Structure formats: structure tokens, C-alpha cells
N, C-alpha and C positions, 0 to 999 in steps of 0.2 A: 130670611126669617130668623135663623139661629143667631146671627150677629145682632139684630135688633133686640132679641130676647136677652142677650147678654148685657146690653146696655141697661135694660130695665132691671135685670137681676142685680147689676152693680148699684144702681141708684136705690132700689128697694132695700138691698142689704145695708148700704151705708145709712139710709134713713131710718130703717126699722129693725134691721137684723141683729144688731148688737150695740148696746150703749157704749161699749169700749171703743167702737170704731167711729162713733159720732165725734165731730170736731169739738163740740161743746156738749156737756151734759145738760139736761133740761133745767136743772136747778140754777144754771148760769143765766137763764133768761129772766129779765125783770117782769114784774106783773104787768100785763098788757099783751098786745098782739105784735109779734115780730114776724114780718113777712119777707121771705127771701125768694127771689125769682132767678131762675137759671136758664141758660141757653145750652142745649146739648147738640153736638154734631157727631156724625158717624160717616165714614167714607162710603158706606153703602146706601145712605139716604140722601135724596136730592135736596131736602129742606131740613133746616134745624128744627129740633123739638124744643118745646118750652115746658119747664117744670116750675110750679109754684108750691112752696112749702110754708105754711103758717103755723107758728107755735103760739098758742094762747095760754099764757101763764096766769092762772086764776088767782094767785096770791094766797091760796089756802093749801098749797102743796100738791094741787092737781093741775093737769095740763090737758089741752086738746090739741092734737096734731091734725092738720088738714093738708092734703096733698092733691094737686090737680096737674094733669099733663095734657098737652096738645101736640099732635104730630100730624104732618101732612105727607102722604106718599101714595104709592100704588097699592093695590089690593095685596100683592105679595109682600111688599115692604111692611105693611101694617098688620099682617096676619098674626104677628107675634106681639101685638100691642097688649100690654098688661104688665103686672108685676110678678116676678118670680124670685124665689129666695135661693141663693147660692150657698156654697160652703167650701172650705178648704183654701181657696185663694180668691182674690178679687179679680174676676174676669171683666176686662174693660174693653170690649169691642175687639174684633178680629183676633180673638184668641190670646191677647196679651194678658199676662198675669202680674199682679203686684202682691208681694208677700204680706200677709196679715201681720206677722210678727214685726216686720219693718215698719208698717203703718202704725201699729200700736206703740212702738218705741218712739216714733216721731211725734205722735199725738201726745203721749205722756210727757215728752220733754220740750214741747213747742215753745213754752215760755222761756226756755234757756237758749234757744237757737239764736245765733247772731249772724248778721250779714257778713259775708266775706269769709266765713268759716266753712270747714268741711267736717262731716260727722260720719263715723263708721257705724254700721247698723248690724243687728243680729243677722247671721247668715253671710256676712262679708260684703253686703251692699254699702253704698255710700249715698249721703245726701249732700250735694255740693252746689256750687254756683248760686249761693243764697243771696238774695237781694230784697230790699224793702219795696213793696208796691202797694198802691191803693186800688182796690177792686170794688166798684160800686159803692164807694165811700167808706169801705172797710180797710183799715191798715193791716197788711199781711206781710209775712215773710214767705218768699217763694224760692223754691230750689228744685234741683233735678235729682230724682232717684235713679241711681245706676245699679243694675244687677250684674255682678260679674259673671253669672251663669248664662246671661242672655244679652250679649253685647250688641245685638241687632235691634234692641228695643230700649226706650227710655221713657220715663214718666216725670212730668213736671207737676209739682204739687204746691199749693199755697195754703198757709195756715193763718187763720184770722187771729189777730191779737187785740184789736181795739173794740170789737163787738162780738157777741156770741153768735155763731152760725151753727146749724145742725149738720150741714154737708159741707165739705171742703169748698172754699171759694173758687178754686181752680184745680182741675185735673185735666192734664193733656197727655195722651198716650201716643207715642210715635214709634214707627218701625222703619228700618232701613230697607229700601227697595232700590235696586240698581245703583247703590252708592249714595242715594239721597234719602233724607229723613222725610217721611210722609206721615201726617197726622191721621190716626185711625179712629180716635175717639177724643171728644172734648166736652168738658162741662165747665161753665163759667158763670159766676154770680153776676147778674146784670142789674139787679135792683134789691134794695134793702130798706125797709121802712119799719118804724116802730110807732104804735098807737098806744098811748097810755090809757089805763082804764078810766072810765067816767066815774066821777064821785057820786 
């Protein structure tokens, strides 16, 4: 239950907790409805969860955010279903943490990131192994966040460049178990649509 709650805390905080941690600010979305669908996985859940987030930009400076989730699991697994707000660090399943300051630095500088480069981050972390990828039709730069204080975990992040998204197109958290990397949490954009407003 605790690990499932951490997933929802992660998503809720990224989606609504602080504009500074959103991949794109709301004013980056064109007038109309942008719908983003995500697939979430966690090592303690048998089935992936689905998240849909719609940003309705009304064109007058106001927005409507709609979020829906679907999860399938046992009674115990789903007892933590709901949204919680976190603070201090981004807990992404199985107790792995990602520094807010590192995320903020990457988000702020994402347009300057280049494939094949390596970037030092506040606190001594690195963003490395950067490549260009297309996720659900959205062009992204994807790389690996490495925390020198936690060599047994790593986080892969993708930043959207071609389209505005409100939550990262990809977050994958892994930890080392018995010498092998095991994914503990995953969030991936699986669908992206835009509907222009009717005249």
C-alpha cells in the first residue's frame, strides 16, 4: 500500500503540486484540448495503471485540467488508490528519490540539452547518455540521471521538445538488486492528441 501511495504522490505532485516541476507551463498549450495518456508500472503491482490528463486551454487565459486514473489489483494493492501530495523529494516507487533541485535545473535548461552531451547538476548529479527519441509522436531528449550519493539507483527521464506535455513523457526508476538493474517504477506517455476549438 505504501509503495502504491508513493506512485500516486509522485504523479499528483508532478501534475498539480508545483508549476516549477511541470514539464511545460499551462501557457505553452494552444487553445483547444490536449490529451496525454500514460502507462504506469510498479514492481509491486501485477497490472499497469493508466493515467489520462487533459489540458483544456480556453484561449482567454483560463484552463481546465482533467485527470483520470484506472488501476487493477488486489484489495490490498488498491487500498492506497488516490492522490497524495508529497514534499521535499520526489518519491517514485520503492523508496527511490529524485532531487527536486536537479529536476528543476533540467526542466529549466531542457531546450539547451544536446544529444551526446553530459551535464553536471546541482548537488553533484549528472544527466548523461542523452539521445533523441520519439514517444507517442512527441520528439524528446532522453537521458539518465545519476546521483553520486546513491549509486544503486538510476532514473531515466525524457523531456518533450516538439509538443507541450504537463508530465514528463518518460520516467523510469531502477535499483540494483543482486548486481542487476530492476525497474521499480515506470511512467510512459502512450498517447498524445490535440483537438482544436470549434469555431
